C-alpha positions in Angstrom: 73.7 -79.3 14.8 72.9 -76.0 13.1 75.8 -75.3 10.8 75.3 -71.6 10.4 78.0 -69.2 11.5 75.8 -67.6 14.1 74.0 -69.1 16.9 70.2 -69.4 16.9 69.9 -66.6 19.4 72.2 -64.4 17.4 70.1 -65.2 14.3 67.0 -64.1 16.2 68.6 -60.8 17.2 69.7 -59.9 13.7 66.3 -58.8 12.3 62.7 -58.2 13.0 59.8 -60.1 11.5 61.4 -63.5 11.1 58.9 -66.4 10.8 58.8 -69.6 12.7 56.5 -72.5 11.9 55.3 -74.4 14.9 55.0 -78.1 14.5 53.1 -80.0 17.2 54.0 -83.7 16.9 50.6 -84.7 18.2 49.0 -83.1 15.1 51.7 -84.0 12.6 51.6 -87.8 12.5 50.8 -87.8 8.7 54.2 -88.0 7.0 52.7 -86.8 3.7 51.4 -83.6 5.4 54.6 -83.1 7.3 56.7 -83.5 4.1 54.6 -81.0 2.2 54.8 -78.6 5.1 58.6 -78.8 5.2 58.9 -78.4 1.4 56.7 -75.3 1.4 58.4 -73.9 4.4 61.8 -74.3 2.6 60.3 -72.6 -0.6 58.9 -69.8 1.5 62.2 -69.0 3.3 60.9 -69.7 6.8 63.5 -68.9 9.4 62.8 -71.6 12.1 60.9 -74.7 12.9 59.6 -74.7 16.5 58.7 -78.2 17.7 56.7 -79.0 20.8 53.2 -79.3 22.3 51.4 -79.6 25.6 50.8 -83.3 25.6 53.5 -84.8 23.3 55.3 -88.0 24.2 59.1 -88.3 24.2 59.0 -90.8 21.4 56.7 -88.7 19.1 58.7 -85.6 19.9 62.1 -87.1 19.0 60.7 -88.9 15.9 59.3 -85.5 14.6 62.6 -83.7 15.1 64.5 -86.5 13.4 62.0 -86.4 10.5 62.5 -82.7 10.0 66.3 -82.7 10.3 66.5 -85.4 7.6 64.6 -83.3 5.2 65.4 -79.6 5.9 68.3 -77.2 6.7 65.9 -74.8 8.5 67.0 -74.6 12.1 64.9 -76.7 14.5 64.2 -75.0 17.9 62.6 -77.0 20.7 59.5 -75.3 22.2 59.0 -77.7 25.0 55.6 -78.4 26.7 57.3 -80.6 29.3 60.8 -81.6 30.5 60.9 -84.8 28.4 60.6 -82.9 25.1 64.3 -82.8 24.3 66.4 -84.0 21.4 70.1 -83.8 20.6 69.2 -83.5 16.9 67.6 -80.1 17.4 69.7 -76.9 17.0 68.4 -75.1 20.1 65.9 -75.2 22.9 63.8 -72.3 24.3 64.4 -73.0 28.0 60.9 -71.7 29.0 59.8 -70.5 32.4 56.1 -69.8 32.6 56.4 -66.4 34.4 52.7 -65.4 33.8 51.5 -68.3 36.0 52.1 -69.2 39.6 52.4 -73.0 39.2 55.9 -73.9 40.4 56.0 -76.9 38.2 56.3 -74.8 35.1 58.3 -72.0 36.8 61.1 -74.4 37.9 59.9 -77.9 38.6 60.1 -79.3 35.0 63.5 -77.6 34.7 64.9 -79.4 37.7 63.7 -82.8 36.6 65.3 -82.4 33.1 68.3 -80.2 34.0 71.0 -82.8 33.7 69.6 -84.2 30.4 69.4 -80.7 28.9 72.9 -79.7 30.2 74.4 -82.7 28.4 72.7 -81.9 25.1 75.0 -80.6 22.4 72.6 -77.8 21.5 72.1 -74.1 22.3 70.0 -73.4 25.4 68.2 -70.0 25.3 66.7 -68.8 28.6 63.1 -67.7 27.8 60.4 -65.9 29.7 57.1 -67.5 28.6 54.1 -65.2 29.1 50.6 -66.6 28.4 48.1 -64.0 27.3 44.3 -64.5 27.1 43.5 -65.5 23.5 39.7 -65.6 23.9 39.5 -69.3 24.6 41.1 -71.7 27.1 44.3 -73.0 25.5 45.9 -76.4 26.0 48.8 -74.6 27.7 46.5 -73.0 30.3 44.7 -76.2 30.9 47.8 -78.4 31.2 49.8 -75.9 33.3 46.8 -75.0 35.4 47.6 -71.3 35.1 45.6 -68.2 34.3 46.6 -66.1 31.2 47.2 -62.4 31.6 44.0 -60.5 30.5 44.3 -58.8 27.2 43.6 -55.4 28.6 46.3 -55.7 31.3 49.3 -54.3 29.4 50.9 -53.2 32.6 50.9 -56.7 34.1 52.3 -58.1 30.9 55.1 -55.6 30.7 56.1 -55.9 34.4 56.1 -59.7 34.0 58.4 -59.4 31.0 60.7 -57.0 32.7 60.9 -59.3 35.7 62.1 -62.0 33.2 64.7 -59.6 31.7 66.1 -58.8 35.2 66.3 -62.5 35.9 68.5 -62.9 32.9 66.1 -64.2 30.3 67.3 -63.6 26.8 64.0 -63.9 25.1 60.4 -62.8 25.9 57.8 -65.0 24.4 54.2 -63.6 24.4 51.8 -66.4 23.5 48.0 -66.4 23.3 48.0 -70.2 22.8 47.4 -72.7 20.1 44.2 -72.0 18.1 43.6 -68.7 19.9 40.7 -66.5 18.8 42.6 -63.4 19.5 46.3 -62.6 19.0 48.6 -60.9 21.5 47.8 -57.2 21.6 50.6 -55.1 20.0 50.3 -52.7 22.9 52.1 -55.3 25.1 55.0 -55.3 22.6 55.0 -51.5 22.5 55.0 -51.4 26.3 58.0 -53.7 26.6 59.9 -51.9 23.8 59.8 -48.7 25.9 62.1 -50.3 28.4 63.9 -53.3 26.8 65.4 -54.4 23.6 65.4 -58.1 24.3 64.4 -60.6 21.6 60.6 -60.8 21.4 58.7 -63.8 20.1 54.9 -63.6 19.5 52.5 -66.5 18.8 48.9 -67.7 19.0 46.1 -67.2 16.5 48.1 -65.5 13.8 46.3 -66.2 10.5 46.8 -63.3 8.1 49.6 -61.3 6.6 48.4 -58.0 8.1 48.9 -59.3 11.6 52.4 -60.5 10.6 53.2 -57.1 9.2 51.8 -55.3 12.3 54.1 -57.4 14.6 57.1 -56.8 12.3 56.5 -53.0 12.4 56.3 -53.3 16.2 59.8 -54.8 16.2 58.9 -58.3 17.0 61.9 -60.6 16.2 60.1 -63.9 15.6 56.4 -64.4 14.6 55.1 -68.0 15.2 52.6 -69.5 12.8 50.9 -72.8 13.9 47.2 -73.8 13.6 46.6 -71.7 10.5 48.7 -74.1 8.5 46.7 -77.1 9.5 43.7 -75.8 7.6 45.5 -73.7 5.0 49.1 -75.0 4.2 49.3 -72.6 1.2 49.4 -69.7 3.7 53.1 -70.4 3.5 53.0 -69.2 -0.1 51.4 -65.9 1.0 54.2 -65.6 3.5 56.7 -66.2 0.8 55.3 -63.3 -1.3 55.2 -61.0 1.8 58.8 -61.8 2.6 59.8 -60.8 -1.0 58.1 -57.5 -0.6 59.7 -56.5 2.8 63.2 -57.9 2.3 
């Protein structure tokens, strides 16, 4: 388990502009690549590893979490694409409810099927409102969940959806434009939510440059998730390291 004095959620609350590296086990079967990714993430002072994917098997998921935990002290947070993506070796799980969609399977169905297993895990469970935003292409999340993302120009819908999650007791609001998105989540959505609520905000999808990271940090985003960019440019972690030195 995570041996820090604070919980994962409390760590997320503490500051804005923290960085999470998203690892999709389906795309991280090469142990050399994954080892290099972990080493450079450690050097860069990354705050979290998020592990999950839309089509990951239970075996590959658990093997990836185990591989990371054997080589790193960075907290591992489960970002589940399905109810079977669980591991007692992780430090926490984002207990996602896909509020932007109307597919009951991802609103509550997957939760019911995995509830007992998750309840028995000796890890932190963080209730999370997951809000999918149009990223300019059809993401694997939208395809697998059979849900329609919120249009980029519909800030009001995004904010109301997030507030509904807050009033349901969700501790975290996760705006995501999906893996490999062409467009990132509009900062206007973050601004709109911040007018009403101070919950932890996570943003991911299509983030590929330091300027975007800085924009989100300045808009009081707690955790910024980097994923696909590292598959083609792992040294982007070194750019993040330099950026973190400048702002900390």
